Structures are given as structure tokens and as C-alpha cells.
GUSE-977910 format. One line per 10 residues: number of its first residue (from 1); for each residue y, x, z of C-alpha. Coordinates in steps of 0.1 Angstrom, whole numbers. Example, Ala and Ser with C-alpha at 12.3 -4.5 7.8 and 13.67 -1.06 7.14 Angstrom:
BEGIN
1) -45:123:78; -11:137:71
This chain:
BEGIN
1) 547:-1203:-3060; 566:-1180:-3037; 595:-1205:-3033; 568:-1232:-3024; 551:-1208:-2996; 586:-1202:-2983; 590:-1237:-2982; 559:-1237:-2959; 567:-1211:-2940; 599:-1229:-2927
11) 622:-1213:-2952; 648:-1244:-2956; 671:-1229:-2984; 671:-1203:-3013; 657:-1168:-3001; 638:-1151:-3032; 671:-1142:-3048; 680:-1121:-3016; 652:-1100:-3023; 668:-1083:-3053
21) 687:-1058:-3032; 652:-1041:-3019; 642:-1040:-3056; 671:-1024:-3067; 666:-996:-3034; 630:-995:-3047; 629:-994:-3084; 666:-989:-3093; 661:-950:-3102; 636:-966:-3127
31) 651:-993:-3140; 689:-987:-3138; 695:-1024:-3154; 682:-1038:-3123; 712:-1020:-3105; 738:-1029:-3131; 728:-1064:-3136; 721:-1070:-3100; 749:-1098:-3095; 737:-1114:-3123
41) 704:-1114:-3116; 709:-1125:-3082; 731:-1156:-3097; 701:-1168:-3123; 675:-1166:-3095; 695:-1186:-3071; 699:-1208:-3097; 663:-1212:-3108; 652:-1216:-3068; 677:-1242:-3066
51) 665:-1260:-3097; 626:-1255:-3083; 632:-1268:-3050; 645:-1301:-3071; 615:-1297:-3091; 590:-1290:-3059; 604:-1321:-3041; 602:-1346:-3072; 565:-1328:-3085; 553:-1330:-3048
61) 559:-1368:-3040; 544:-1376:-3071; 514:-1355:-3065; 509:-1369:-3032; 513:-1404:-3043; 487:-1398:-3068; 465:-1378:-3043; 468:-1409:-3022; 455:-1433:-3049; 426:-1408:-3060
71) 394:-1420:-3065; 370:-1391:-3062; 376:-1356:-3058; 396:-1346:-3095; 431:-1350:-3102; 434:-1365:-3137; 446:-1342:-3168; 473:-1368:-3174; 487:-1360:-3142; 485:-1325:-3145
81) 501:-1328:-3177; 531:-1352:-3165; 538:-1330:-3139; 540:-1296:-3161; 562:-1318:-3188; 582:-1341:-3170; 591:-1319:-3140; 583:-1287:-3151; 556:-1281:-3123; 535:-1251:-3131
91) 496:-1257:-3134; 486:-1233:-3111; 507:-1247:-3086; 491:-1278:-3087; 458:-1262:-3086; 469:-1243:-3053; 476:-1274:-3039; 447:-1289:-3052; 425:-1262:-3039; 440:-1265:-3003
101) 429:-1303:-3001; 394:-1296:-3017; 402:-1310:-3052; 395:-1299:-3083; 415:-1304:-3116; 409:-1321:-3149; 416:-1290:-3171; 397:-1310:-3203; 420:-1342:-3199; 451:-1316:-3194
111) 444:-1297:-3226; 438:-1331:-3246; 472:-1342:-3235; 490:-1310:-3243; 474:-1314:-3277; 486:-1347:-3282; 522:-1334:-3273; 515:-1306:-3301; 504:-1329:-3328; 537:-1353:-3320
121) 559:-1319:-3324; 541:-1308:-3354; 546:-1340:-3369; 581:-1341:-3360; 586:-1309:-3379; 576:-1321:-3413; 598:-1326:-3440; 596:-1363:-3436; 595:-1369:-3475; 569:-1372:-3496
131) 574:-1351:-3525; 570:-1318:-3504; 551:-1288:-3515; 529:-1289:-3484; 493:-1281:-3491; 501:-1270:-3528; 494:-1235:-3533; 525:-1220:-3552; 524:-1187:-3568; 549:-1162:-3576
141) 580:-1154:-3555; 615:-1167:-3563; 642:-1139:-3570; 675:-1150:-3549; 707:-1144:-3567; 729:-1161:-3545; 745:-1132:-3527; 765:-1121:-3557; 763:-1154:-3583; 771:-1191:-3577
151) 754:-1198:-3611; 727:-1187:-3637; 704:-1193:-3663; 670:-1199:-3650; 634:-1209:-3662; 614:-1236:-3642; 580:-1225:-3627; 572:-1257:-3611; 580:-1292:-3609; 563:-1315:-3579
161) 567:-1351:-3579; 546:-1370:-3549; 527:-1339:-3538; 517:-1335:-3574; 523:-1307:-3601; 539:-1326:-3630; 566:-1337:-3653; 596:-1355:-3635; 611:-1388:-3653; 649:-1401:-3647
171) 649:-1414:-3614; 622:-1394:-3599; 625:-1377:-3561; 614:-1340:-3571; 609:-1305:-3559; 617:-1277:-3584; 609:-1243:-3582; 627:-1219:-3602; 617:-1179:-3612; 650:-1168:-3597
181) 680:-1190:-3580; 713:-1185:-3566; 707:-1215:-3542; 704:-1205:-3507; 674:-1219:-3490; 679:-1232:-3455; 672:-1202:-3431; 683:-1186:-3398; 703:-1220:-3388; 723:-1221:-3426
191) 716:-1252:-3443; 703:-1252:-3478; 727:-1250:-3507; 734:-1284:-3529; 745:-1284:-3568; 732:-1295:-3604; 706:-1281:-3626; 715:-1289:-3660; 702:-1284:-3695; 707:-1305:-3730
201) 699:-1338:-3723; 693:-1338:-3687; 710:-1334:-3649; 689:-1328:-3617; 710:-1334:-3584; 699:-1308:-3558; 705:-1324:-3525; 688:-1295:-3504; 671:-1263:-3507; 644:-1250:-3488
211) 616:-1223:-3483; 579:-1224:-3486; 565:-1190:-3484; 581:-1170:-3510; 593:-1197:-3529; 626:-1217:-3530; 621:-1255:-3531; 650:-1272:-3547; 649:-1310:-3535; 667:-1338:-3553
221) 665:-1365:-3577; 664:-1365:-3616; 695:-1385:-3633; 685:-1381:-3669; 662:-1362:-3691; 627:-1347:-3683; 619:-1316:-3657; 586:-1295:-3667; 578:-1260:-3664; 586:-1234:-3686
231) 623:-1255:-3691; 651:-1236:-3690; 682:-1248:-3672; 717:-1239:-3658; 718:-1235:-3619; 748:-1240:-3602; 754:-1246:-3565; 784:-1269:-3553; 808:-1237:-3546; 830:-1254:-3523
241) 806:-1265:-3499; 793:-1231:-3500; 826:-1213:-3492; 829:-1236:-3462; 796:-1228:-3449; 799:-1190:-3457; 833:-1194:-3432; 815:-1212:-3406; 785:-1185:-3408; 808:-1156:-3405
251) 826:-1170:-3374; 792:-1176:-3356; 789:-1136:-3359; 821:-1130:-3344; 815:-1158:-3318; 782:-1141:-3309; 799:-1111:-3301; 830:-1126:-3284; 804:-1147:-3261; 789:-1110:-3249
261) 821:-1090:-3243; 836:-1121:-3225; 804:-1137:-3204; 782:-1105:-3203; 755:-1083:-3221; 730:-1110:-3210; 741:-1137:-3239; 716:-1142:-3265; 714:-1165:-3291; 692:-1194:-3284
271) 693:-1215:-3317; 722:-1224:-3343; 734:-1247:-3370; 758:-1239:-3399; 770:-1263:-3423; 799:-1269:-3444; 817:-1291:-3418; 814:-1271:-3383; 791:-1245:-3364; 771:-1252:-3337
281) 762:-1220:-3316; 730:-1221:-3287; 731:-1192:-3260; 719:-1181:-3228; 740:-1184:-3197; 736:-1197:-3162; 767:-1216:-3158; 794:-1235:-3174; 818:-1218:-3196; 853:-1219:-3176
291) 884:-1229:-3197; 899:-1196:-3192; 867:-1178:-3206; 867:-1204:-3238; 904:-1195:-3247; 896:-1158:-3246; 868:-1161:-3267; 886:-1185:-3292; 915:-1154:-3289; 892:-1126:-3297
301) 874:-1144:-3327; 910:-1152:-3341; 923:-1117:-3333; 891:-1102:-3358; 901:-1131:-3384; 937:-1117:-3383; 926:-1079:-3388; 908:-1093:-3423; 887:-1064:-3425; 860:-1062:-3450
311) 826:-1077:-3443; 801:-1050:-3449; 762:-1052:-3456; 735:-1027:-3458; 701:-1028:-3470; 677:-1004:-3445; 648:-1005:-3423; 646:-1017:-3389; 642:-985:-3372; 681:-976:-3389
321) 692:-1012:-3382; 683:-1007:-3344; 700:-973:-3342; 731:-992:-3355; 729:-1015:-3328; 721:-1048:-3346; 709:-1077:-3331; 683:-1096:-3346; 691:-1135:-3348; 670:-1162:-3331
331) 644:-1179:-3352; 647:-1154:-3380; 617:-1136:-3397; 624:-1099:-3408; 601:-1076:-3426; 603:-1038:-3430; 635:-1040:-3450; 662:-1059:-3434; 701:-1067:-3440; 727:-1056:-3416
341) 757:-1075:-3415; 789:-1057:-3399; 821:-1072:-3398; 856:-1067:-3374; 871:-1036:-3365; 851:-1007:-3350; 820:-1028:-3358; 831:-1055:-3332; 796:-1075:-3346; 767:-1062:-3358
351) 735:-1082:-3365; 704:-1085:-3389; 713:-1116:-3411; 701:-1129:-3447; 727:-1153:-3449; 756:-1159:-3470; 791:-1145:-3458; 828:-1142:-3464; 840:-1110:-3482; 869:-1103:-3452
361) 872:-1119:-3418; 903:-1134:-3428; 884:-1154:-3455; 876:-1177:-3425; 911:-1187:-3421; 910:-1199:-3383; 887:-1208:-3355; 884:-1233:-3331; 860:-1243:-3304; 856:-1281:-3300
371) 829:-1283:-3273; 811:-1263:-3249; 779:-1280:-3229; 745:-1273:-3214; 719:-1286:-3232; 690:-1272:-3210; 685:-1251:-3179; 702:-1217:-3191; 712:-1227:-3220; 746:-1234:-3233
381) 764:-1250:-3265; 794:-1240:-3282; 807:-1261:-3312; 835:-1251:-3336; 851:-1256:-3368; 871:-1232:-3391; 894:-1231:-3420; 908:-1263:-3433; 882:-1280:-3409; 897:-1261:-3380
391) 932:-1276:-3392; 919:-1311:-3398; 910:-1309:-3361; 941:-1294:-3349; 960:-1323:-3368; 936:-1348:-3352; 945:-1339:-3320; 988:-1336:-3326; 979:-1374:-3339; 962:-1380:-3304
401) 991:-1367:-3287; 1019:-1381:-3304; 1001:-1414:-3300; 995:-1408:-3262; 1032:-1398:-3259; 1044:-1432:-3278; 1022:-1452:-3254; 1037:-1437:-3222; 1074:-1437:-3238; 1076:-1397:-3238
411) 1076:-1368:-3260; 1052:-1343:-3269; 1069:-1320:-3242; 1068:-1348:-3215; 1037:-1366:-3222; 1019:-1349:-3190; 1047:-1359:-3168; 1047:-1395:-3181; 1007:-1399:-3178; 1008:-1386:-3143
421) 1036:-1411:-3134; 1013:-1435:-3152; 981:-1428:-3129; 1003:-1429:-3099; 1019:-1461:-3106; 981:-1476:-3112; 970:-1459:-3080; 998:-1475:-3060; 991:-1512:-3078; 955:-1507:-3073
431) 962:-1502:-3035; 982:-1535:-3034; 958:-1555:-3055; 931:-1542:-3027; 953:-1554:-3002; 961:-1588:-3016; 922:-1595:-3021; 916:-1586:-2983; 942:-1612:-2975; 927:-1637:-2998
441) 894:-1627:-2984; 909:-1639:-2950; 922:-1670:-2963; 886:-1676:-2979; 867:-1671:-2953; 886:-1695:-2930; 884:-1723:-2958; 850:-1717:-2964; 838:-1718:-2924; 847:-1755:-2927
451) 823:-1763:-2953; 793:-1745:-2935; 760:-1769:-2928; 737:-1766:-2898; 700:-1758:-2908; 678:-1753:-2879; 708:-1740:-2853; 721:-1715:-2882; 755:-1724:-2900; 747:-1718:-2935
461) 776:-1714:-2965; 769:-1709:-3000; 800:-1708:-3024; 812:-1695:-3059; 846:-1676:-3055; 861:-1677:-3091; 877:-1641:-3099; 861:-1622:-3073; 847:-1589:-3078; 819:-1574:-3058
471) 839:-1558:-3033; 861:-1591:-3027; 827:-1609:-3023; 816:-1586:-2995; 846:-1587:-2980; 848:-1623:-2976; 812:-1623:-2966; 821:-1603:-2935; 847:-1623:-2930; 826:-1654:-2931
481) 803:-1637:-2906; 823:-1630:-2881; 837:-1667:-2880; 800:-1684:-2881; 788:-1666:-2851; 753:-1673:-2862; 747:-1681:-2897; 738:-1675:-2935; 767:-1665:-2962; 757:-1666:-2999
491) 788:-1657:-3021; 788:-1657:-3062; 814:-1650:-3089; 805:-1650:-3127; 826:-1626:-3154; 817:-1618:-3190; 785:-1634:-3186; 771:-1616:-3157; 762:-1632:-3120; 773:-1612:-3089
501) 753:-1626:-3060; 762:-1612:-3020; 739:-1626:-2992; 747:-1619:-2957; 733:-1625:-2925; 747:-1626:-2888; 729:-1598:-2868; 715:-1622:-2840; 701:-1645:-2868; 682:-1614:-2890
511) 651:-1622:-2865; 647:-1656:-2880; 657:-1648:-2915; 667:-1620:-2943; 690:-1613:-2961; 670:-1593:-2987; 644:-1620:-2991; 670:-1646:-2994; 685:-1625:-3022; 655:-1622:-3042
521) 650:-1656:-3044; 685:-1663:-3054; 687:-1636:-3081; 654:-1648:-3097; 670:-1682:-3101; 698:-1669:-3125; 674:-1644:-3144; 683:-1610:-3122; 668:-1589:-3095; 685:-1582:-3062
531) 674:-1570:-3026; 691:-1551:-2994; 690:-1550:-2959; 678:-1580:-2935; 720:-1582:-2927; 735:-1577:-2961; 721:-1577:-2996; 733:-1577:-3031; 720:-1587:-3068; 732:-1601:-3102
541) 717:-1622:-3131; 722:-1630:-3167; 724:-1668:-3166; 753:-1683:-3150; 743:-1718:-3160; 717:-1720:-3135; 742:-1706:-3107; 751:-1741:-3093; 718:-1752:-3087; 709:-1718:-3072
551) 738:-1720:-3048; 730:-1757:-3041; 692:-1749:-3030; 704:-1723:-3006; 702:-1744:-2972; 669:-1758:-2984; 656:-1723:-2988; 669:-1715:-2954; 651:-1742:-2939; 619:-1736:-2954
561) 618:-1700:-2944; 638:-1700:-2910; 615:-1684:-2884
């Protein structure tokens, strides 16, 4: 609202962020973090202002268009929702504008559209399988033993097939609930464990483990035998997969700490995914992380790995955990008793976490960042690999580098120099090609000028130029317009099954015929679209087979439409 009112009062650029200085002077004593974080506050406010300026511009255009077409005095709920959902346009801002125009808002329609979106989101978040436990009242609680054990002899409490509790037979997809389990259930960004449940005469392949309330749900397929409540089974997780996941999860904690140390204390986790192959970490930050910062982040994480310090866990209450400086993970729910995970020298990272982790930081082996990107306003994403995954990634990069060196006839050491030489040579060749195309255009213009036909006092040329790109067509059209004096030029080419069209009308003739109108007609003939200014227009099409007839009909179209 402040940005909009400033805009209405004549502010032509961002101004709100400048108020930070005055706020620090007035309230800095009561809120010291205003002073210590002033530079960052100004950066974030400036970024938000610049982004909102674009939002305001797009949203106002849409709103003005809808108001102009409005029948009555109420702005439809669908319009309000589109402004909010697509453009981030606040509802109260829409209401302000409506009130200034003497209009009202259809809040009921807006709420209906919002509820429709919520329903779609809820539907998208469901398991996506028919054999889930949703709606079933599962009693009891699964005891998780997986921090210390990778296997166990356990008793089945429930078996669910197609949403019903019943005996599972070979081939069934089912959900199994155990009294106790070493299988970690998907939580806090860490994927669920996989593995096997076995017993005399039977095997159940666990493909995922999830949580419902206090119970662990083991999702999978019965390979052989029967599964029923009361049956005792040997539960064993895929140990190698768990170990890879642990490395990635522990590295995520070190990464979080490194980000805060390198980028600033404003960094907080906004989401994560930890699986056996990689880690993905989303965090709050207002700009792209520079290559230098990424190198320092990676260096700090690997430094902690090389220290090989023990990873410590402590079960305590939330108050004591906060006293230790523990950070809570995004999306995790905590009770009165929490698990505090500390790792690295001098408690480099201290977080609340219920996931599985390595015993020592050195178990991670190696940490390598593979990408950094923005995923939404103020949120960045880092993807990385650890252990053998990191070695495989480095090996793949080395192979790519060696292949690039081979292609430019260089070595690993000289590849950059060789690539630069190749780029420079290509640029020089492109200049030479452009010069030759210009000469060809001039030559073609001279030749084509002799083919012009007179239509109502205008000289009309319509021709296909083989191998010409759009730039060459434009240059040739300009050459022809200069030679014709007063006339119309249409040039075309075909490449990879696509038609490129250019139409030109000399300035003196634009009062009699428009290049844009001619192009719309031409492009439609070859299954395409086009348009442009009265003196120059461009277009294209998908049907080269009709180009010859389209060009042959240009003179006739000019004759019919000439003023």
C-alpha cells in the first residue's frame, strides 16, 4: 500500500527502503537488531520494492482492463483471486482501488476460488496410492529402534490392503504396521527407509516408510507367503542406502551452519530433501550466492569433515535445547522432549533433528556443491553430493573436461586457452559470414528488382530466397525497397520444415498498403502467424508446401487491398 501511494504521489523509483535509517534512529535502542542488520534490511526492502513495482504494474493493467469491461459495480471474485494468485496482488490493495472507483469486491467468489486452490493442493499432497492408511484408526504406537539397529525381530500389528485391514497374499501391494521397527519413516526432509521383512516361507519388499500419527507405515509388495497381524518377522533395512542417506543428512546440517557463517545470520532453512543420491537445501537469502561464497561454504563444510569430530546426540527438553543454541528444522514438529544434534569443532552445528546421522563427521567423506539457483522470491536452493556420490560427480566432471580438451586439441591445463581461441575464431568467422550475406543481399536485391510487377502504380516483388535466415531476408528487403522507389516486397525462406516471412512497404506507399496487414494474410496461408509495422512486418509458418501459392498470390492481394 505504501509503494502504491508513493507511486500515486509521484515517487518514480524505490523510496521505502530509505526509511530504515529513520527507524533505526527512533527504535534502535529498543531493537538493537535493527541497527546491526540495517544493511541487510535495506537490501531486502529494496528488492521487495523493485519486485512489487513489477507486480503493481502488471496487476494494475489487468485490473484496469477488467474494470473497463465490468458490467455493474462489483469486481468478480475470480479477478481478485487471479490478481492475488498469479501476480501476488494483495486483496486489500484491490479493495483500496475498488473503493476509490466506487466499486465493491465479490468476496464470496474470491473465497470460493481460494477454497478450490486449497482442495487442489490437498489432493496433490495425498499418498497417490490406494493402499494407504488414510481414514483408518490405527491404535498404538510404533517404537523406532533405527538409531541403534538396522534389523530386528518384530511382530506385525496391522496389515492394510486397498485401504482395508486384512491378510495380504503374494502379489498384493500393502501397508504393514509393526510393534517396533528399525525403518526410518520419511520426516524432516529425509526419505523413508527401504528393505525387507522376512519369515519362514515369506518375503515382503518395503519400498518406502512413512508416518501416520504415531505409527510407521511400511509400504511395499508381498513377494511370497501370507502377511497377517501377530506374525513375527525379521525386519532389515537396506543398510547401504541408509548409510548414503545419513552422509547426505549430516552434510545438510554442516551446510546450514556454513551458509549462516558465510552469508549471514538471516539464513534459515525453507525446505530440504535428503535421499541416498543427493541433498537439496532451500534457504532464505535475497540474492544469488557468488562463486566465491560457494567456494568458501564448500571449504568450511569439508574442513569440518576432515576434523572427523564425533557427532553427538542429546535428548532434552526444548528450553535446554534453546539454551544450547539449537536451531529447529523447517517442517519438523517437536514435542516437550527433543533430540539435539551437535557436530563439528566447537559445536559448529547445533540443531534439533529426529533423523539418522553419521557417527563422526569424517564418515561423510567428501562434500561437493553441484548447483545453486533461485526457486522463488528470497529463497535460494543448493544441491550437493557426498561420499562416493561426490567422487562420481568429480570423475564425471573430469571426463567432460578431458573430452573438451580433446575436441579443441589441447590438454587439461590448456583447455581454457584453446576454447577461448576457438570462440574468438568463431566470432571472426561470423563477422565474415555477415559481411558475405550483406553482399549477397545487395546482389539479390539487384536481381530481384528486375522481377517486379506493376500493380496500381506500385512495384511488387514476391520471392523465395534459398538458405537465407531472417536477418538476410530483412537486409535484402531493405535493399529492394531502396531500388524500387515505391513498392511492396515479400521475401521467404524455408529451413527445417519452417517458413520464415518478411514483408516490406516503401514509406511513400504505406498510405496505400500496410505491410502488417499483408503479413497477417501471408502467414495464414502457410499455417502460421505474423504482423508488424506499416512499413515492415515479419512472420512464419509450419506448412512449406503452400509457400509457392502464397507468394504467387501476393500481387493479387495487393491489387484487391490497395487504397
